[in-house]
C-alpha positions in Angstrom: -208.0 -29.3 12.8 -210.5 -28.1 10.3 -214.1 -28.1 11.3 -215.3 -28.0 7.8 -217.8 -30.5 6.2 -216.1 -32.9 4.0 -219.1 -32.5 1.8 -218.3 -29.0 1.3 -214.7 -29.6 0.6 -215.6 -32.0 -2.1 -217.9 -29.7 -3.9 -215.5 -27.0 -3.9 -212.9 -29.2 -5.3 -215.1 -30.4 -8.0 -216.0 -26.7 -8.8 -212.5 -26.0 -9.5 -211.8 -28.9 -12.1 -212.2 -28.3 -15.9 -215.8 -29.0 -17.0 -214.9 -30.1 -20.4 -212.1 -32.1 -22.2 -211.3 -28.7 -24.0 -211.0 -26.8 -20.8 -208.7 -29.8 -19.7 -206.3 -29.3 -22.6 -206.4 -25.4 -22.0 -205.4 -25.9 -18.2 -202.7 -28.2 -19.4 -201.3 -25.8 -22.1 -201.2 -23.0 -19.7 -199.3 -25.4 -16.8 -197.1 -26.2 -19.6 -196.1 -22.7 -20.5 -195.8 -21.9 -16.5 -193.6 -25.1 -16.2 -191.2 -23.9 -19.2 -190.8 -20.5 -17.6 -190.1 -21.8 -14.1 -187.5 -24.0 -15.7 -186.1 -21.0 -17.7 -185.8 -19.3 -14.4 -184.5 -22.3 -12.5 -181.7 -22.6 -15.3 -180.9 -18.6 -14.8 -180.8 -19.0 -11.1 -178.3 -22.0 -11.5 -176.4 -20.1 -13.8 -176.1 -17.1 -11.4 -175.2 -19.7 -8.7 -172.7 -21.2 -10.5 -171.2 -17.9 -11.4 -171.3 -16.7 -7.7 -169.5 -20.0 -6.9 -167.0 -19.6 -9.5 -166.1 -15.9 -8.0 -165.6 -17.2 -4.8 -162.8 -19.4 -6.1 -161.2 -16.5 -8.1 -157.5 -16.1 -6.9 -154.2 -15.1 -8.7 -153.8 -18.3 -10.4 -157.2 -18.2 -12.4 -157.8 -14.6 -12.7 -156.1 -11.2 -12.9 -156.3 -10.7 -9.2 -153.0 -9.8 -7.4 -151.4 -12.6 -5.2 -151.8 -10.2 -2.3 -155.7 -11.0 -2.8 -155.4 -14.7 -1.9 -155.8 -14.4 1.6 -154.4 -16.6 4.4 -155.8 -19.5 2.9 -154.2 -19.2 -0.5 -150.8 -20.8 -1.5 -147.8 -19.2 0.2 -145.8 -17.8 -2.8 -142.9 -17.2 -0.7 -142.8 -20.9 0.5 -142.8 -22.0 -2.8 -139.7 -24.4 -3.7 -138.1 -25.0 -7.1 -136.4 -28.1 -5.8 -136.1 -30.3 -2.7 -132.5 -29.2 -2.2 -131.3 -27.7 1.1 -131.5 -23.9 1.3 -128.3 -21.9 1.0 -125.1 -23.0 -0.6 -124.5 -26.8 -1.4 -121.9 -28.9 -0.4 -118.6 -28.3 -2.3 -119.8 -24.7 -3.1 -116.4 -22.7 -3.7 -117.9 -19.8 -1.7 -118.0 -16.1 -2.6 -116.1 -13.3 -1.1 -115.8 -9.5 -1.1 -112.3 -8.6 -2.7 -110.2 -6.2 -0.8 -109.9 -2.8 -1.7 -106.2 -1.6 -3.3 -104.1 0.2 -0.4 -104.5 3.4 -2.4 -108.6 3.1 -1.9 -108.2 2.5 1.8 -108.9 5.8 4.1 -107.1 4.6 7.0 -104.6 1.8 8.0 -104.1 0.6 11.4 -101.3 -1.8 12.2 -102.0 -4.5 14.4 -98.8 -6.1 15.8 -98.3 -9.3 17.7 -97.4 -8.8 21.7 -93.9 -8.1 22.2 -93.4 -11.0 24.7 -94.9 -14.5 24.8 -96.0 -16.0 27.9 -92.9 -17.9 28.3 -90.8 -14.6 28.7 -89.3 -14.8 25.2 -89.6 -12.0 22.3 -92.0 -12.4 19.6 -90.8 -11.6 16.2 -93.1 -10.6 13.5 -93.1 -12.5 10.1 -94.5 -12.7 7.0 -97.2 -10.2 5.7 -99.9 -9.1 7.5 -103.6 -10.5 7.4 -105.6 -7.7 5.7 -108.9 -7.2 7.2 -110.9 -4.3 6.1 -114.1 -2.7 7.6 -116.7 -0.8 5.9 -118.6 1.7 7.9 -120.5 4.9 7.3 -119.3 8.0 9.1 -122.1 10.2 10.8 -123.9 12.2 8.3 -125.0 15.5 9.1 -126.7 18.2 6.8 -124.7 20.9 5.4 -126.6 24.6 5.9 -125.7 27.7 4.2 -126.8 30.8 4.6 -127.3 33.3 1.8 -127.6 36.9 2.8 -129.6 39.0 0.2 -128.7 42.7 0.4 -130.6 45.5 -1.2 -129.1 48.8 -2.4 -130.0 52.2 -4.0 -128.4 53.6 -6.8 -127.1 57.1 -6.0 -128.1 58.5 -9.2 -131.6 57.4 -9.9 -132.6 55.9 -6.6 -133.5 52.7 -8.4 -133.3 50.0 -5.9 -131.3 46.6 -6.3 -131.5 43.4 -4.7 -129.1 40.7 -4.5 -129.7 37.4 -6.2 -129.0 33.8 -5.3 -126.2 32.0 -6.8 -126.5 29.5 -9.7 -127.9 26.3 -8.0 -129.4 27.5 -5.1 -133.1 27.0 -4.7 -135.6 29.5 -3.2 -136.8 26.7 -0.7 -134.9 25.5 2.1 -134.1 21.9 0.6 -131.3 21.7 -1.7 -130.9 19.8 -4.6 -129.2 16.7 -2.9 -131.9 16.8 -0.3 -134.7 17.1 -2.6 -133.3 14.0 -4.8 -133.1 12.0 -1.4 -136.9 12.8 -0.6 -137.6 11.6 -4.1 -135.6 8.8 -4.0 -137.3 7.5 -0.8 -140.7 8.1 -2.0 -140.5 6.1 -5.3 -137.5 3.7 -5.0 -137.9 2.9 -1.2 -141.9 3.3 -1.1 -141.9 5.3 2.1 -144.6 7.4 3.1 -144.3 11.1 3.9 -144.1 10.8 7.5 -141.4 8.0 7.2 -139.4 10.2 4.8 -139.5 13.1 7.6 -138.3 10.5 10.2 -135.4 9.5 7.9 -134.4 12.7 7.3 -134.3 13.8 11.3 -132.6 10.8 12.1 -130.0 10.3 9.4 -129.4 13.9 8.4 -130.3 15.7 11.2 -132.9 18.0 9.5 -136.5 18.0 10.9 -138.8 18.9 7.9 -142.7 19.0 8.4 -144.8 16.8 6.5 -146.0 19.5 4.5 -142.5 20.1 3.3 -142.0 16.9 2.5 -145.2 17.1 0.2 -144.0 20.3 -1.4 -140.7 18.8 -2.1 -142.4 16.1 -3.8 -144.0 18.6 -6.3 -140.8 20.3 -7.0 -139.1 17.0 -7.8 -142.2 16.2 -10.2 -141.8 19.8 -11.9 -138.0 18.9 -12.5 -138.5 15.3 -14.0 -141.5 16.7 -16.2 -139.2 17.6 -19.3 -137.0 14.0 -19.0 -140.2 12.2 -18.7 -141.7 14.1 -21.7 -138.7 13.2 -23.4 -139.0 9.5 -22.8 -142.7 9.4 -23.9 -141.9 11.2 -27.3 -139.2 8.3 -27.6 -141.3 5.6 -26.9 -143.7 6.8 -29.8 -140.9 5.2 -32.3 -140.9 1.9 -30.1 -141.6 -1.3 -32.5 -143.0 -3.0 -29.2 -144.8 -1.5 -26.3 -146.4 -3.5 -23.3 -149.2 -1.9 -21.8 -151.3 -2.4 -18.3 -152.9 -0.6 -15.9 -153.6 -0.5 -12.3 -156.0 1.1 -9.9 -154.3 4.0 -7.8 -157.1 6.1 -6.1 -157.1 9.9 -5.1 -158.7 10.6 -1.8 -162.2 11.9 -2.0 -162.7 10.9 -5.6 -164.1 8.0 -7.5 -160.6 6.5 -8.4 -157.9 7.0 -10.8 -155.8 4.4 -12.9 -152.0 4.4 -13.4 -151.3 3.4 -17.0 -148.0 2.0 -17.6 -146.2 1.9 -21.2 -143.0 -0.3 -21.2 -140.3 -1.0 -23.8 -136.9 -3.0 -23.0 -135.3 0.6 -22.4 -137.9 3.0 -21.0 -141.1 2.7 -19.0 -143.6 5.7 -18.4 -146.5 6.0 -16.3 -149.6 8.2 -16.4 -152.3 8.6 -13.4 -155.6 9.3 -15.1 -159.0 9.6 -13.9 -160.4 6.6 -16.2 -159.2 3.4 -17.8 -161.7 3.8 -20.7 -160.9 3.4 -24.3 -160.5 7.2 -25.0 -157.4 7.0 -22.4 -155.5 4.4 -24.1 -156.2 6.0 -27.7 -154.8 9.5 -26.2 -151.9 7.4 -24.5 -151.0 5.3 -28.0 -152.7 7.2 -30.7 -155.8 6.1 -32.2 -153.6 3.9 -34.7 -150.3 3.1 -33.1 -147.5 1.8 -35.3 -146.0 -0.3 -32.5 -146.9 -3.9 -31.8 -149.1 -3.6 -28.5 -148.7 -6.3 -25.7 -151.5 -6.5 -23.3 -154.2 -8.5 -22.0 -157.5 -9.3 -23.1 -159.0 -6.0 -21.3 -162.2 -4.5 -24.0 -160.2 -1.0 -24.4 -157.7 -2.7 -26.5 -160.3 -4.2 -29.1 -160.1 -1.3 -30.9 -156.8 -2.0 -32.3 -156.2 -3.9 -35.6 -155.8 -7.7 -34.3 -152.6 -8.0 -36.4 -150.9 -5.4 -34.2 -151.6 -6.9 -31.1 -149.9 -9.6 -28.9 -152.4 -11.1 -26.3 -150.6 -12.3 -23.1 -150.5 -15.9 -22.9 -149.6 -15.9 -19.0 -153.4 -14.3 -18.8 -154.7 -17.0 -21.2 -153.4 -19.9 -18.8 -155.2 -18.3 -16.1 -158.3 -18.2 -18.1 -157.8 -21.7 -19.2 -157.2 -22.8 -15.4 -160.7 -21.1 -14.2 -162.5 -22.9 -17.3 -160.9 -26.2 -16.5 -162.3 -26.0 -12.8 -165.8 -25.8 -14.1 -167.9 -29.0 -14.6 -169.1 -31.1 -17.3 -167.9 -30.5 -20.9 -166.7 -27.0 -19.9 -164.4 -28.4 -17.6 -162.9 -30.8 -20.0 -162.5 -28.3 -22.7 -160.6 -26.2 -19.9 -158.3 -29.1 -19.3 -157.3 -29.4 -22.9 -157.0 -25.8 -23.3 -154.7 -25.7 -20.4 -152.6 -28.4 -21.6 -152.1 -26.9 -24.9 -151.1 -23.6 -23.2 -148.5 -25.5 -21.3 -147.2 -27.0 -24.5 -146.7 -23.5 -26.1 -144.8 -22.4 -23.4 -142.8 -25.7 -23.5 -142.1 -25.2 -27.3 -141.2 -21.5 -26.8 -138.5 -22.6 -24.4 -137.1 -25.2 -26.6 -136.9 -22.8 -29.5 -139.7 -24.1 -31.9 -140.2 -22.6 -35.1 -143.3 -24.6 -36.3 -146.4 -24.0 -34.4 -149.1 -24.9 -37.0 -150.0 -28.4 -35.3 -150.2 -26.7 -32.0 -152.4 -23.9 -33.6 -154.8 -26.6 -35.3 -155.3 -28.3 -31.8 -155.9 -25.3 -30.1 -158.4 -23.8 -32.5 -160.4 -27.0 -32.4 -160.5 -27.0 -28.7 -162.0 -23.2 -28.9 -164.5 -24.3 -31.7 -165.8 -27.1 -29.2 -166.1 -24.4 -26.4 -168.1 -22.2 -28.7 -170.3 -25.2 -29.6 -171.0 -26.5 -26.1 -174.2 -25.2 -24.7 -173.7 -26.1 -21.1 -171.7 -23.0 -20.0 -172.0 -19.7 -21.9 -169.3 -17.9 -20.0 -167.0 -20.9 -21.5 -168.6 -20.2 -25.1 -168.1 -16.5 -24.7 -164.2 -16.6 -23.8 -163.6 -19.0 -26.6 -165.6 -17.1 -29.0 -163.4 -13.9 -28.2 -160.1 -15.8 -28.5 -161.3 -17.0 -31.8 -161.9 -13.2 -32.8 -158.2 -12.3 -31.7 -156.7 -15.5 -32.9 -154.0 -13.4 -34.9 -153.0 -11.6 -31.6 -152.3 -14.9 -30.0 -149.7 -15.6 -32.5 -147.8 -12.3 -33.1 -144.6 -13.6 -31.3 -144.0 -16.3 -33.8 -143.3 -14.0 -36.9 -141.9 -11.1 -34.7 -138.9 -12.3 -32.9 -138.9 -8.9 -30.9 -142.5 -9.8 -29.4 -143.0 -11.7 -26.1 -145.8 -13.9 -25.7 -146.5 -12.5 -22.3 -147.1 -9.1 -20.8 -144.8 -9.6 -17.8 -142.8 -6.8 -18.7 -145.6 -4.2 -17.9 -146.8 -6.2 -14.9 -143.6 -6.3 -13.3 -143.1 -2.5 -14.0 -146.2 -1.7 -12.2 -145.3 -3.8 -9.3 -143.4 -0.9 -7.6 -146.6 1.3 -8.1 -148.7 -1.3 -6.5 -146.3 -1.7 -3.5 -146.3 2.2 -3.2 -150.2 2.1 -3.1 -150.4 -0.6 -0.8 -147.9 1.1 1.7 -148.7 4.8 1.1 -152.4 4.7 0.7 -154.2 6.9 -2.0 -152.9 10.2 -3.1 -154.4 13.4 -2.2 -154.0 15.9 -5.1 -153.0 15.9 -8.6 -149.5 16.9 -7.5 -149.1 13.6 -5.7 -150.2 11.7 -8.7 -147.8 13.4 -10.9 -144.9 12.9 -8.6 -145.8 9.0 -8.4 -146.4 8.8 -12.4 -143.1 10.8 -13.0 -141.0 9.4 -10.2 -141.6 5.9 -11.0 -141.1 6.5 -14.6 -137.4 7.8 -13.8 -136.9 4.8 -11.5 -137.9 1.9 -14.0 -136.3 3.8 -17.1 -133.0 4.1 -15.1 -133.2 0.5 -14.0 -133.7 -0.5 -17.6 -130.7 1.6 -18.7 -128.3 0.8 -16.0 -128.0 4.4 -14.7 -128.2 5.6 -11.0 -131.3 7.1 -10.1 -130.1 9.2 -7.0 -127.5 10.7 -9.5 -129.9 11.2 -12.2 -132.4 13.0 -9.8 -129.6 15.2 -8.6 -128.7 16.2 -12.0 -132.3 16.7 -13.2 -133.3 18.9 -10.0 -130.1 20.8 -10.3 -130.8 21.7 -14.3 -134.2 22.7 -13.1 -133.3 25.0 -10.5 -130.6 26.6 -12.7 -133.0 26.6 -15.7 -130.6 24.8 -18.0 -130.9 21.4 -20.1 -131.0 18.4 -17.8 -130.3 14.9 -18.5 -132.3 13.0 -20.9 -134.2 9.8 -19.9 -134.6 8.7 -23.7 -132.1 6.0 -24.3 -129.0 7.2 -26.6 -128.7 5.6 -29.8 
């Protein structure tokens, strides 16, 4: 409790009051300016808070975040059901059974007659044809070890020393072409770490190589695939449509690298580079690519002519969902945009040829989004889509163009799984193995080719220094 005299408090209060009307107006004007500044700060803080709250709500449905980042509280994609029917074959399903191999392809036939006598004491006679039952099994696998003894000799005339050489197809290392192919296959298609590859080789083939030897084998596989992957990259230059996407693939001890994927219906090539800047994209595709590029709205693609682009509508749906989750006018505009996006996919599925009514409605909704002043983020997104307007509809007049970038995202999925399982790479050699190995994996899958056979042929040709198989599609 203050012991100060009330009279002194009153005198101090009167001393702080303006003495004249003009001074009162000055104080009011100053307070008005201060209130306006505080209001602006409050609005800025509210917008920042709304942005942070929105970031907390980001997931794979309303952003480019992968489903694995949704966490335990997110929807279980594995548990999604397309219908309420019981799992498995439905009642009345005829069933599917493996056809028996012809007798000529069976390795061994074992006759299993009935017993000679019945329990009653009478003889049992064989009748009819035998019920054929085939069992498929894998024999014990053991690596074959060949020893090559290289002798040296001296010429009796000039004393020149001659050294024996390895036969064609024999590498200087301890892993042969088939073993190298298996190491490459396990490291890409099966997403195994080097430690697990070592374990599989030891358990299944009976050869126990060190992890360092497995790492060196990855480098040899990468060298063997350099030429066919370069041929695939060259073939992609003439493709009419290319899907482009990138994903982070860090290298241990560095700021991180990015794996870029260029995908066509028959070929997919990957490159692990230290950046995802615009110059990297221009180096991959050229400053003015002839192909139609299908991608998301990432800023590095803005250097392209909008008439040579197709913006991914799957990403647009996520953007519309994020806008629809906002409050006020922005949320209502987002709901409108989301509904129009679903209409586009429904019309596309039905084979619609005239999209003009949908285009008019979408443009009106985007212009409303730009005009509203409640949410600057919504206005910026809508303005960006209006700038990219031609790139939203390239698929209408180019039937070979898809409205989504699913091809590139699906192709990169294997590399993402490899990154999650094996972790970061440790050298440029590891990055090249990932990029070239998955280029072969995805390209062989698209062309219906056996990857293991392709690896074996490529490695054998690399050892012999002869032309190997091409990854470029024929015709």
